[in-house]
C-alpha positions as CSV (number, residue, x, y, z in Angstrom):
1,M,144.9,76.3,117.6
2,E,145.0,78.7,120.5
3,R,144.6,81.8,117.8
4,V,141.8,80.6,116.0
5,T,139.8,80.3,119.4
6,V,140.6,83.7,120.3
7,V,139.8,84.9,117.1
8,A,136.1,82.9,117.0
9,E,135.2,84.1,120.3
10,K,136.0,88.1,119.5
11,V,133.8,87.5,116.2
12,K,131.1,86.4,118.2
13,Q,131.0,89.1,121.4
14,F,130.9,91.4,117.8
15,L,128.0,90.1,116.9
16,A,126.4,89.8,119.9
17,G,126.7,92.9,120.4
18,S,125.9,94.3,117.5
19,K,122.5,92.2,117.5
20,V,122.0,94.3,120.9
21,E,122.7,97.7,119.1
22,L,120.1,96.6,115.9
23,K,117.3,96.5,118.5
24,K,117.7,99.9,119.5
25,V,117.2,101.2,116.1
26,T,114.4,103.0,115.3
27,W,113.9,102.1,111.9
28,P,111.7,104.5,109.2
29,T,108.5,103.2,108.4
30,P,107.5,103.0,104.3
31,K,105.9,105.5,104.4
32,Q,109.2,107.6,105.7
33,T,111.4,105.8,103.4
34,L,109.5,107.1,100.7
35,A,108.9,110.5,101.4
36,S,112.8,110.3,102.2
37,T,113.8,109.0,99.0
38,S,111.3,111.4,96.8
39,V,113.3,114.1,98.7
40,V,117.2,112.9,97.5
41,I,115.6,112.5,94.1
42,I,113.9,115.8,93.7
43,V,117.2,117.3,95.4
44,V,119.6,115.7,93.3
45,I,117.6,116.8,90.1
46,I,117.7,120.3,91.5
47,V,121.5,120.2,91.8
48,S,122.1,118.2,88.5
49,L,120.0,121.0,86.4
50,F,121.7,123.7,88.6
51,L,125.3,122.2,87.9
52,G,124.4,121.3,84.1
53,I,123.1,125.2,83.7
54,V,126.4,126.7,85.4
55,D,128.6,124.2,83.2
56,F,127.1,125.1,80.0
57,G,127.6,129.1,80.9
58,L,131.4,128.2,81.8
59,V,131.7,126.7,78.7
60,K,130.0,129.5,76.6
61,I,132.5,132.1,78.8
62,V,135.5,130.1,78.3
63,K,134.6,129.7,74.1
64,L,134.2,133.6,74.0
65,V,137.2,134.1,75.7
66,L,139.8,131.8,73.7
67,G,138.1,132.2,70.4
């Protein structure tokens, strides 16, 4: 029973500390979130296209070499 009390106290301390730390966080505005999300989506599309082109080229080279 004492072990349960110790664990419960540690959880309580953890949650209290988490609450204090979350108050220090500077949360982005909706506009900043939208801008960041847009940048991520654009970068993902560009990298995907690049990797698709490289893959296509490598497949052609391998087919050419192996016949």
